ZALUMZA-268384 format. One line per 5 residues: for each residue x negated, y, z of N, C-alpha, C. Coordinates in steps of 0.2 Angstrom, whole numbers, plus 5000, padded with zeros to 4 digits. Layout:
# ZALUMZA-268384
X/Y/Z/X/Y/Z/X/Y/Z; ...
# end
This chain:
# ZALUMZA-268384
4924/4975/5009/4926/4975/5002/4922/4968/5000; 4915/4967/5002/4912/4962/5000/4915/4954/5002; 4917/4954/5008/4919/4948/5011/4927/4947/5009; 4931/4952/5009/4938/4951/5010/4943/4953/5003; 4938/4958/4999/4940/4961/4994/4945/4966/4995
4944/4970/5000/4950/4974/5002/4946/4980/5004; 4948/4986/5004/4945/4992/5006/4949/4996/5012; 4946/5000/5015/4950/5004/5019/4951/5010/5016; 4956/5012/5017/4961/5019/5013/4957/5025/5016; 4956/5030/5012/4953/5037/5013/4960/5042/5013
4965/5039/5011/4971/5043/5011/4973/5049/5015; 4973/5046/5022/4974/5050/5028/4969/5054/5029; 4963/5052/5030/4959/5056/5031/4957/5062/5026; 4958/5061/5020/4959/5067/5015/4964/5072/5016; 4969/5069/5019/4975/5075/5020/4973/5078/5026
4971/5075/5032/4968/5079/5039/4963/5084/5036; 4958/5082/5032/4952/5086/5031/4955/5093/5025; 4960/5092/5021/4962/5096/5017/4966/5101/5022; 4970/5098/5027/4974/5102/5031/4971/5108/5036; 4964/5105/5038/4961/5109/5042/4957/5115/5037
4954/5112/5032/4951/5117/5028/4956/5123/5025; 4961/5120/5021/4968/5124/5018/4973/5124/5022; 4974/5126/5027/4980/5126/5032/4986/5130/5028; 4992/5127/5027/4998/5131/5025/4998/5131/5017; 4994/5125/5014/4995/5125/5007/4997/5118/5005
5002/5117/5004/5004/5109/5002/5003/5107/4996; 5003/5112/4991/5000/5110/4984/4992/5108/4984; 4989/5113/4988/4982/5111/4987/4980/5103/4991; 4984/5104/4996/4983/5095/4999/4984/5091/4995; 4990/5090/4990/4991/5085/4986/4985/5085/4980
4982/5089/4978/4978/5091/4973/4971/5088/4975; 4969/5091/4982/4964/5088/4985/4964/5079/4987; 4970/5077/4989/4970/5069/4991/4970/5066/4984; 4973/5069/4979/4973/5066/4973/4966/5066/4970; 4961/5069/4970/4955/5069/4967/4950/5066/4972
4952/5067/4978/4948/5063/4982/4948/5056/4983; 4955/5054/4986/4957/5047/4987/4958/5043/4980; 4962/5045/4974/4964/5042/4970/4958/5039/4965; 4954/5044/4964/4947/5042/4960/4943/5037/4964; 4942/5038/4970/4938/5034/4974/4942/5026/4974
4949/5026/4976/4952/5021/4976/4951/5017/4969; 4952/5020/4964/4952/5017/4957/4945/5014/4955; 4940/5017/4958/4933/5015/4958/4932/5009/4961; 4935/5008/4967/4935/5002/4972/4938/4996/4967; 4944/4999/4964/4947/4993/4963/4944/4990/4955
4941/4996/4952/4936/4993/4945/4930/4989/4948; 4928/4990/4954/4921/4987/4956/4924/4980/4958; 4930/4980/4961/4933/4973/4963/4935/4969/4957; 4936/4971/4950/4938/4968/4944/4930/4965/4942; 4926/4970/4941/4919/4968/4940/4917/4961/4944
4918/4962/4950/4915/4957/4954/4918/4951/4953; 4924/4950/4952/4929/4945/4950/4926/4941/4944; 4924/4945/4939/4922/4944/4932/4915/4941/4932; 4912/4944/4938/4905/4941/4939/4905/4934/4942; 4910/4933/4946/4912/4924/4948/4913/4921/4942
4917/4924/4938/4919/4919/4934/4915/4919/4928; 4909/4922/4929/4903/4922/4923/4905/4925/4917; 4910/4928/4916/4911/4934/4911/4905/4938/4909; 4902/4939/4902/4897/4942/4901/4899/4951/4903; 4894/4953/4906/4895/4961/4909/4897/4966/4903
4894/4966/4898/4896/4970/4893/4903/4970/4890; 4905/4963/4890/4912/4962/4887/4917/4964/4892; 4915/4962/4900/4921/4963/4905/4920/4972/4905; 4915/4974/4904/4917/4982/4904/4919/4985/4898; 4919/4983/4893/4922/4985/4887/4929/4984/4888
4932/4978/4890/4940/4976/4892/4942/4980/4897; 4938/4981/4902/4941/4986/4908/4942/4994/4905; 4938/4996/4899/4939/5002/4897/4945/5003/4893; 4945/4997/4888/4951/4997/4885/4957/4997/4888; 4958/4992/4893/4963/4992/4898/4964/4998/4901
4960/5003/4903/4961/5009/4907/4964/5014/4901; 4961/5014/4895/4965/5019/4892/4971/5017/4889; 4973/5010/4888/4980/5008/4887/4984/5009/4892; 4983/5007/4899/4987/5009/4903/4988/5016/4905; 4983/5019/4904/4985/5026/4906/4989/5028/4901
4989/5027/4894/4994/5031/4889/5000/5029/4890; 5001/5022/4892/5006/5019/4893/5012/5021/4900; 5007/5022/4905/5010/5024/4911/5014/5031/4910; 5009/5036/4906/5011/5043/4905/5019/5041/4901; 5018/5038/4896/5024/5037/4892/5030/5035/4896
5029/5029/4900/5034/5027/4904/5037/5030/4908; 5033/5036/4912/5035/5040/4917/5040/5045/4914; 5036/5049/4908/5040/5053/4904/5048/5050/4902; 5048/5045/4900/5054/5041/4897/5058/5040/4904; 5056/5038/4909/5060/5038/4915/5063/5044/4918
5061/5050/4918/5062/5056/4920/5067/5059/4915; 5067/5056/4908/5071/5058/4904/5079/5054/4904; 5077/5048/4905/5084/5042/4904/5087/5040/4909; 5082/5040/4916/5086/5037/4922/5088/5042/4927; 5095/5043/4927/5098/5048/4931/5097/5048/4938
5095/5053/4941/5093/5054/4949/5087/5050/4951; 5083/5051/4947/5076/5048/4949/5073/5050/4954; 5070/5045/4958/5066/5048/4965/5071/5051/4970; 5079/5051/4969/5082/5052/4975/5085/5045/4977; 5088/5047/4984/5092/5041/4987/5098/5037/4982
5101/5041/4978/5105/5039/4973/5104/5036/4966; 5098/5035/4966/5095/5033/4960/5096/5025/4959; 5097/5024/4953/5101/5016/4950/5094/5013/4951; 5096/5005/4953/5091/5000/4952/5085/5002/4959; 5085/5007/4963/5080/5008/4967/5075/5011/4965
5076/5016/4960/5071/5021/4957/5069/5025/4962; 5069/5025/4967/5069/5031/4974/5062/5034/4976; 5057/5030/4972/5050/5033/4972/5046/5033/4979; 5047/5027/4982/5043/5029/4989/5038/5031/4991; 5033/5028/4987/5026/5030/4987/5025/5037/4986
5029/5040/4980/5029/5047/4979/5031/5051/4984; 5037/5048/4988/5040/5052/4994/5036/5053/5000; 5032/5047/5002/5026/5047/5006/5021/5053/5003; 5018/5052/4998/5014/5057/4996/5016/5066/4997; 5022/5066/4995/5026/5072/4996/5027/5075/5004
5028/5070/5007/5031/5071/5014/5025/5072/5018; 5018/5069/5016/5011/5069/5018/5009/5077/5017; 5010/5079/5011/5006/5085/5010/5011/5092/5014; 5017/5090/5014/5020/5096/5019/5018/5093/5026; 5018/5089/5029/5017/5087/5035/5009/5090/5037
5004/5089/5033/4998/5090/5034/4995/5097/5031; 5000/5098/5026/4997/5104/5023/5001/5110/5025; 5007/5109/5027/5012/5115/5029/5011/5116/5037; 5013/5110/5040/5013/5110/5047/5006/5110/5050; 5002/5105/5048/4995/5107/5049/4992/5101/5055
4986/5098/5055/4984/5094/5060/4983/5097/5067; 4981/5103/5066/4981/5108/5073/4988/5107/5078; 4994/5107/5074/5000/5107/5078/5001/5100/5081; 4997/5095/5078/4999/5089/5081/4992/5087/5084; 4986/5088/5084/4980/5085/5087/4976/5090/5090
4978/5097/5090/4974/5102/5093/4975/5103/5101; 4971/5108/5103/4972/5107/5111/4979/5109/5113; 4980/5104/5118/4987/5106/5120/4993/5104/5116; 4991/5100/5111/4997/5097/5106/4999/5090/5109; 5005/5089/5107/5009/5083/5109/5003/5075/5107
5002/5077/5102/4998/5069/5100/4990/5070/5101; 4989/5075/5106/4982/5076/5106/4978/5069/5108; 4980/5065/5111/4976/5059/5114/4975/5054/5108; 4979/5055/5102/4978/5050/5098/4971/5052/5093; 4968/5057/5095/4962/5058/5091/4956/5052/5094
4957/5050/5101/4952/5044/5103/4954/5039/5098; 4960/5038/5093/4960/5032/5089/4954/5031/5084; 4951/5037/5083/4947/5035/5077/4940/5034/5081; 4938/5036/5087/4933/5033/5091/4933/5025/5090; 4940/5023/5094/4941/5015/5094/4941/5012/5089
4943/5016/5083/4943/5012/5075/4936/5011/5074; 4931/5016/5075/4924/5014/5074/4920/5010/5079; 4922/5009/5085/4917/5005/5090/4922/4997/5089; 4927/4997/5088/4930/4990/5090/4928/4985/5084; 4927/4987/5078/4923/4981/5073/4916/4979/5076
4913/4984/5078/4906/4982/5081/4906/4978/5087; 4910/4980/5091/4912/4975/5096/4913/4969/5096; 4919/4967/5091/4921/4961/5090/4915/4957/5086; 4910/4960/5081/4905/4955/5078/4901/4954/5083; 4898/4958/5089/4894/4957/5094/4896/4952/5099
4902/4951/5100/4904/4945/5104/4905/4939/5100; 4908/4941/5093/4908/4934/5089/4901/4930/5089; 4895/4936/5089/4888/4932/5087/4887/4926/5093; 4890/4929/5098/4888/4925/5105/4891/4919/5105; 4898/4919/5102/4901/4912/5103/4903/4911/5095
4899/4906/5092/4899/4904/5086/4906/4901/5084; 4909/4898/5087/4915/4893/5085/4920/4897/5088; 4921/4902/5091/4926/4905/5093/4931/4909/5087; 4936/4910/5090/4941/4912/5085/4941/4921/5084; 4936/4924/5087/4934/4929/5084/4930/4931/5078
4928/4926/5076/4924/4925/5071/4928/4926/5064; 4935/4925/5065/4940/4925/5061/4943/4931/5060; 4942/4937/5065/4946/4942/5065/4943/4947/5061; 4946/4950/5057/4942/4957/5053/4946/4964/5054; 4944/4967/5058/4948/4972/5062/4949/4977/5056
4944/4979/5051/4945/4983/5046/4950/4981/5041; 4952/4975/5040/4958/4975/5035/4965/4974/5039; 4964/4972/5047/4969/4972/5049/4971/4981/5051; 4967/4985/5053/4968/4992/5053/4970/4993/5047; 4966/4992/5040/4968/4995/5035/4975/4995/5031
4976/4987/5034/4984/4986/5031/4988/4991/5033; 4987/4994/5040/4992/4998/5042/4993/5005/5039; 4989/5006/5033/4989/5012/5030/4995/5012/5025; 4998/5006/5023/5003/5005/5020/5010/5005/5022; 5012/5009/5029/5015/5011/5033/5015/5017/5034
5022/5021/5031/5026/5018/5026/5022/5020/5019; 5026/5016/5014/5033/5016/5013/5033/5007/5015; 5029/5004/5015/5030/4996/5017/5034/4996/5025; 5038/4990/5025/5043/4990/5031/5039/4982/5034; 5043/4980/5040/5042/4975/5042/5044/4969/5038
5048/4969/5034/5050/4964/5028/5043/4964/5023; 5040/4968/5021/5034/4967/5018/5029/4963/5021; 5028/4966/5028/5023/4962/5031/5026/4955/5034; 5030/4954/5035/5032/4948/5037/5032/4943/5030; 5034/4945/5025/5032/4940/5020/5025/4939/5018
5021/4943/5019/5014/4943/5018/5012/4938/5023; 5014/4939/5029/5012/4934/5035/5013/4926/5033; 5019/4926/5031/5022/4920/5030/5019/4915/5023; 5017/4920/5017/5013/4917/5013/5006/4916/5014; 5004/4920/5018/4996/4920/5020/4995/4914/5024
4999/4912/5030/5000/4906/5034/5001/4900/5029; 5005/4901/5024/5006/4894/5021/5000/4892/5017; 4997/4897/5013/4993/4896/5008/4985/4895/5012; 4985/4899/5016/4976/4900/5018/4976/4896/5025; 4981/4892/5027/4981/4889/5034/4983/4882/5031
4990/4880/5031/4993/4875/5029/4990/4870/5023; 4990/4874/5018/4988/4870/5012/4980/4870/5011; 4977/4875/5013/4970/4875/5014/4967/4869/5017; 4970/4866/5024/4970/4862/5027/4971/4854/5025; 4977/4855/5022/4979/4848/5020/4978/4845/5012
4976/4851/5008/4976/4851/5000/4970/4854/4998; 4963/4854/5002/4959/4860/5000/4956/4860/4993; 4956/4853/4990/4954/4853/4984/4960/4856/4978; 4966/4856/4980/4971/4859/4977/4971/4867/4978; 4969/4869/4984/4969/4875/4986/4963/4880/4983
4957/4876/4982/4952/4879/4978/4951/4880/4972; 4956/4876/4969/4956/4877/4961/4962/4880/4959; 4967/4880/4962/4973/4883/4959/4977/4889/4963; 4975/4891/4968/4977/4896/4973/4977/4904/4970; 4970/4905/4967/4970/4911/4962/4973/4912/4956
4973/4905/4952/4978/4905/4947/4985/4905/4948; 4989/4902/4953/4995/4904/4954/4996/4910/4957; 4991/4913/4960/4994/4920/4963/4994/4926/4956; 4988/4924/4952/4990/4928/4946/4995/4928/4941; 4996/4921/4941/5002/4919/4938/5009/4921/4940
5010/4921/4946/5017/4924/4950/5015/4932/4949; 5011/4935/4949/5011/4943/4948/5013/4944/4942; 5009/4941/4936/5011/4943/4929/5018/4940/4928; 5020/4934/4930/5028/4933/4928/5032/4937/4932; 5032/4940/4938/5036/4945/4941/5035/4951/4936
5030/4953/4934/5029/4959/4929/5034/4958/4922; 5032/4953/4919/5036/4952/4914/5043/4952/4914; 5045/4947/4919/5052/4947/4921/5055/4954/4923; 5052/4957/4926/5055/4964/4928/5056/4967/4921; 5051/4968/4917/5054/4972/4910/5058/4969/4906
5058/4961/4905/5063/4957/4902/5070/4958/4905; 5071/4958/4911/5078/4959/4915/5081/4965/4914; 5074/4971/4914/5078/4978/4914/5080/4980/4907; 5075/4978/4902/5079/4981/4895/5083/4976/4893; 5082/4971/4893/5087/4965/4892/5095/4965/4895
5095/4966/4901/5101/4966/4905/5104/4972/4907; 5099/4976/4912/5101/4981/4915/5102/4988/4910; 5097/4990/4907/5098/4996/4903/5103/4996/4897; 5105/4990/4894/5112/4990/4890/5118/4990/4895; 5118/4990/4900/5124/4991/4904/5127/4986/4906
5124/4979/4905/5127/4972/4906/5128/4970/4913; 5124/4974/4917/5125/4973/4924/5130/4977/4928; 5133/4982/4925/5137/4987/4928/5143/4984/4932; 5144/4985/4938/5149/4983/4943/5148/4976/4943; 5143/4972/4943/5140/4965/4945/5138/4964/4952
5140/4961/4956/5139/4960/4963/5140/4954/4965; 5134/4951/4967/5135/4945/4972/5130/4945/4978; 5130/4939/4980/5127/4940/4987/5119/4942/4987; 5116/4941/4983/5109/4943/4980/5108/4950/4980; 5114/4954/4976/5112/4960/4975/5114/4966/4981
5117/4962/4986/5120/4966/4992/5116/4964/4999; 5114/4958/5000/5112/4956/5006/5106/4961/5009; 5101/4964/5005/5096/4967/5006/5098/4973/5009; 5104/4976/5009/5107/4982/5011/5110/4981/5018; 5111/4975/5021/5111/4974/5027/5108/4974/5033
5101/4975/5031/5096/4975/5036/5094/4983/5038; 5091/4984/5044/5088/4990/5045/5083/4994/5041; 5078/4988/5037/5074/4991/5030/5077/4995/5026; 5085/4994/5024/5087/4998/5018/5091/5003/5024; 5094/5003/5029/5098/5006/5032/5094/5012/5037
5087/5011/5037/5082/5016/5040/5085/5016/5049; 5086/5010/5051/5088/5011/5058/5085/5014/5062; 5086/5018/5069/5083/5021/5072/5080/5016/5078; 5075/5015/5080/5073/5011/5085/5075/5013/5093; 5074/5021/5093/5076/5024/5099/5079/5030/5097
5086/5032/5098/5088/5038/5098/5087/5044/5103; 5085/5050/5100/5082/5056/5103/5090/5060/5105; 5091/5060/5112/5098/5065/5113/5096/5071/5112; 5100/5076/5112/5098/5084/5112/5095/5085/5119; 5089/5090/5117/5085/5092/5123/5079/5087/5124
5079/5082/5122/5073/5077/5122/5068/5077/5117; 5063/5075/5117/5057/5073/5112/5054/5067/5113; 5050/5065/5107/5047/5059/5108/5040/5062/5111; 5036/5056/5114/5029/5059/5116/5030/5061/5124; 5025/5062/5127/5024/5064/5134/5028/5071/5136
5031/5072/5141/5032/5078/5143/5028/5083/5146
# end
């Protein structure tokens, strides 16, 4: 967190722990994950914002006050928007929802509660289970960063000094609902700004990269609100089609293509 401003998610850990403690109870799994993961994640994001404000030399009392007011306003706003969406958007959180309102993160949360709350970790990782050997991944994930750090200390100029396994492993927690498209765009933008521009225009990179990132995020948010309420919600976009509104449906990210098809009588994993 201090180096990369990223944190490793406890989402799956919370689901596994609750699945062992409360087997066969999906609602308890969802509640447990909400209190354990969401509270810690929001706290870490809050401290991340405080750290950024500290770097920008914003007075701590003023920054804390602004954060509290923003938290209150955003909470009330999100609850209001959520209830409005359930009332006025037909087919919300279903594959047939208009404008892509199919709630991918909420579906992952629900599917995870069924997977670990109803089926349970014992069926996946218990003695004799199909994915029993994947339990060793926890040990590998704990040892690998230490091993990389020890090797990097002996080679001061090696590329291993730039490898951060917690960030690499932690990013995988976004799959699902993230797809290869999300990660490929991230890799492209990261290579462009943090390698090419940083090497060729370091002064511009140091002065404007953070500002540009914040401006793009803010502009996207405002543009989405303006386009939705200005064009989509009044119905002006009904039956409007062009290449940009259809091309994303041609790939496997949208069609959910299977990498390998299982014929009747077979299954994934070792026999």
